[in-house]
C-alpha positions as semicolon CSV with decimal commas, in nm:
position;residue;x (nm);y (nm);z (nm)
1;M;8,430;8,991;8,848
2;N;8,266;9,048;8,505
3;Y;7,970;8,808;8,672
4;Q;7,886;9,130;8,848
5;K;7,543;9,096;9,083
6;E;7,498;8,735;9,018
7;A;7,832;8,660;9,206
8;I;7,747;8,820;9,531
9;P;7,537;8,593;9,667
10;K;7,761;8,325;9,571
11;L;8,071;8,513;9,688
12;I;7,870;8,587;10,036
13;E;7,841;8,208;10,093
14;L;8,192;8,163;10,103
15;L;8,247;8,464;10,349
16;K;8,105;8,159;10,600
17;D;8,388;7,952;10,516
18;T;8,657;7,910;10,796
19;S;8,890;7,731;10,589
20;F;9,264;7,839;10,645
21;I;9,460;7,758;10,353
22;K;9,802;7,874;10,362
23;L;9,940;8,036;10,006
24;K;10,264;7,923;9,830
25;N;10,522;8,079;9,613
26;T;10,407;8,386;9,728
27;A;10,775;8,577;9,668
28;D;10,630;8,877;9,501
29;L;10,327;8,917;9,720
30;I;10,303;9,174;10,053
31;Y;10,021;9,050;10,237
32;P;9,948;9,007;10,611
33;G;10,020;8,643;10,623
34;A;10,381;8,719;10,399
35;E;10,658;8,602;10,593
36;K;10,940;8,732;10,370
37;F;10,972;9,087;10,208
38;Y;11,262;9,095;9,899
39;G;11,258;9,460;9,879
40;H;10,927;9,435;9,576
41;G;10,603;9,325;9,529
42;W;10,223;9,395;9,517
43;I;10,039;9,465;9,831
44;V;9,748;9,301;9,913
45;N;9,608;9,428;10,230
46;Y;9,390;9,116;10,303
47;D;9,502;8,810;10,503
48;I;9,439;8,597;10,230
49;D;9,514;8,294;10,398
50;W;9,191;8,260;10,488
51;V;8,907;8,156;10,223
52;S;8,688;8,390;10,332
53;V;8,882;8,682;10,339
54;R;8,987;8,597;9,972
55;A;8,621;8,581;9,869
56;A;8,574;8,920;10,048
57;W;8,863;9,058;9,887
58;L;8,681;9,021;9,534
59;L;8,312;9,077;9,728
60;E;8,478;9,482;9,783
61;E;8,614;9,480;9,465
62;I;8,309;9,395;9,272
63;T;8,079;9,644;9,489
64;F;8,284;9,877;9,587
65;Q;8,195;9,874;9,954
66;N;8,421;9,833;10,260
67;F;8,254;9,550;10,471
68;G;8,567;9,563;10,736
69;Y;8,781;9,292;10,577
70;R;9,117;9,461;10,569
71;D;9,298;9,327;10,873
72;I;9,632;9,536;10,866
73;T;9,782;9,867;10,674
74;I;10,094;9,796;10,482
75;N;10,198;10,076;10,293
76;E;10,498;10,119;10,072
77;D;10,674;10,365;10,320
78;K;10,689;10,147;10,574
79;L;10,839;9,842;10,342
80;M;11,111;10,092;10,173
81;S;11,152;10,202;10,600
82;L;11,219;9,862;10,690
83;H;11,422;9,815;10,309
84;K;11,693;10,085;10,450
85;Q;11,708;10,011;10,753
86;N;11,790;9,655;10,716
87;Y;12,013;9,671;10,386
88;T;12,308;9,556;10,509
89;S;12,110;9,185;10,590
90;Y;11,942;9,213;10,295
91;L;12,231;9,186;10,072
92;Q;12,331;8,878;10,252
93;T;11,995;8,687;10,257
94;G;11,800;8,870;9,999
95;S;11,460;8,904;10,218
96;H;11,343;9,078;10,501
97;D;11,168;8,868;10,775
98;I;10,865;9,060;10,846
99;D;10,549;8,962;11,043
100;F;10,221;9,095;10,933
101;K;10,029;8,838;11,121
102;D;9,706;8,929;11,337
103;K;9,780;8,847;11,685
104;T;9,395;8,824;11,752
105;P;9,338;8,435;11,861
106;R;9,211;8,211;11,561
107;K;8,880;8,141;11,713
108;Q;8,785;8,513;11,802
109;L;8,929;8,577;11,461
110;I;8,686;8,323;11,286
111;L;8,363;8,474;11,508
112;Y;8,470;8,791;11,420
113;R;8,482;8,724;11,048
114;L;8,144;8,514;11,098
115;M;7,945;8,822;11,238
116;L;8,116;9,062;10,918
117;A;7,951;8,771;10,722
118;D;7,593;8,781;10,868
119;S;7,631;9,189;10,842
120;V;7,716;9,157;10,482
121;S;7,397;8,913;10,403
122;K;7,202;9,179;10,588
123;W;7,370;9,442;10,331
124;W;7,268;9,211;10,037
125;D;6,901;9,122;10,189
126;K;6,846;9,499;10,190
127;N;6,976;9,596;9,836
128;K;6,947;9,311;9,626
129;N;6,651;9,390;9,445
130;T;6,818;9,732;9,313
131;W;7,165;9,717;9,315
132;T;7,381;9,726;8,973
133;R;7,745;9,771;8,964
134;F;7,731;10,135;8,818
135;N;7,528;10,256;9,078
136;A;7,790;10,119;9,371
137;L;8,068;10,270;9,170
138;K;7,849;10,599;9,177
139;E;7,809;10,546;9,531
140;A;8,159;10,478;9,635
141;L;8,283;10,790;9,466
142;S;8,018;11,015;9,676
143;S;8,098;10,821;9,988
144;V;8,330;10,953;10,268
145;D;8,481;10,657;10,286
146;E;8,870;10,646;10,206
147;Q;8,858;10,286;10,137
148;R;8,543;10,302;9,908
149;Q;8,678;10,592;9,704
150;S;9,002;10,407;9,642
151;L;8,857;10,102;9,530
152;A;8,628;10,304;9,274
153;L;8,936;10,497;9,183
154;H;9,164;10,214;9,093
155;Y;8,858;10,069;8,889
156;L;8,852;10,378;8,656
157;R;9,203;10,398;8,640
158;F;9,297;10,045;8,556
159;D;9,029;9,760;8,565
160;K;8,912;9,602;8,248
161;T;8,614;9,423;8,379
162;I;8,230;9,483;8,322
163;C;8,024;9,766;8,453
164;D;7,680;9,734;8,279
165;G;7,574;10,152;8,206
166;L;7,907;10,295;8,228
167;T;7,942;10,495;7,910
168;I;8,195;10,798;7,830
169;E;7,878;11,006;7,867
170;K;7,783;10,884;8,218
171;Y;8,101;10,892;8,337
172;K;8,139;11,290;8,181
173;V;7,830;11,360;8,327
174;E;7,748;11,167;8,676
175;L;8,105;11,055;8,730
176;K;8,358;11,278;8,651
177;P;8,208;11,584;8,921
178;L;8,234;11,355;9,213
179;V;8,591;11,255;9,129
180;Q;8,693;11,597;9,088
181;K;8,524;11,678;9,432
182;I;8,769;11,384;9,540
183;K;9,042;11,597;9,407
184;Q;8,952;11,948;9,558
185;S;8,906;11,737;9,879
186;E;9,273;11,689;9,927
187;N;9,197;11,397;10,133
188;G;9,425;11,014;10,108
189;E;9,257;11,000;9,755
190;A;9,312;11,297;9,575
191;D;9,615;11,195;9,405
192;Q;9,445;10,908;9,210
193;A;9,165;11,141;9,145
194;K;9,386;11,406;8,994
195;Y;9,563;11,107;8,819
196;L;9,212;10,989;8,668
197;L;9,175;11,363;8,550
198;D;9,449;11,424;8,379
199;D;9,403;11,029;8,199
200;N;9,283;11,072;7,846
201;E;8,913;11,011;7,885
202;Y;8,900;10,873;7,533
203;Y;9,156;10,637;7,503
204;W;9,125;10,528;7,858
205;F;8,715;10,470;7,811
206;K;8,848;10,309;7,497
207;S;9,073;10,034;7,676
208;K;8,802;9,949;7,907
209;K;8,663;9,584;7,876
210;S;8,274;9,592;7,860
211;N;7,923;9,465;7,731
212;R;7,780;9,829;7,747
C-alpha cells in the first residue's frame, strides 16, 4: 500500500487472474469463503479465495474506490444472532457451520469479475495522469457512497500506510470539514466520523506513518 500510485497498474493486472486458491488456517477470519464461525474474528467482506479479489481488496484500500468487489455483507449483528441462537451447539463443537458462499455459477462469476477488471482499467486510463492518494481520500470523503466513506474514515482512524500530501494542516482545512459533514448526515458512517473527530488530532497524526 505504501507504493500508492505505483502499485495500482500491477494490481489491475492481477484483477484478470482467474485463480481460485482456498485460504488455509482461517479460524479467526470471517469472509465469504469461510465455513466455520468460532464466535469471534475479523470480518473481511471480500471473497479472497480468488486471487483477483485479493488484488481488488488491496486496490480499493489504496484508492478509496468502490469497484464492486464486495460479494456479500457480513456484519457483527448477523453473526452474534447466529451465535446466540445456536449457543448450545457451539458449546459442544466450539464452532458454527456457516455458508457465505456466492451461489453464482463459477463461470458466470469469472466473466463478471473480468468485466469489473475492464471497467477498473478504463477508470485508471482516465485518471492515472492526475491521481494522488490524498486527492482520492478527499474524493471518497466527499462521495455519497458509504463504502468509499468507510474506507476513507477507516484509513484516517487506524491505517499507518503512506498517503503523500497528508499533513495535519491539510487534514484540518480540507478533510475535517468533510468528516463533519458525514457526521451530520447521520448515514451509516456517521458514528465513525464522530469517533474520528473525537480523537486527539495531534497524537493521532503523530502515530501515522508517512514520508510527508
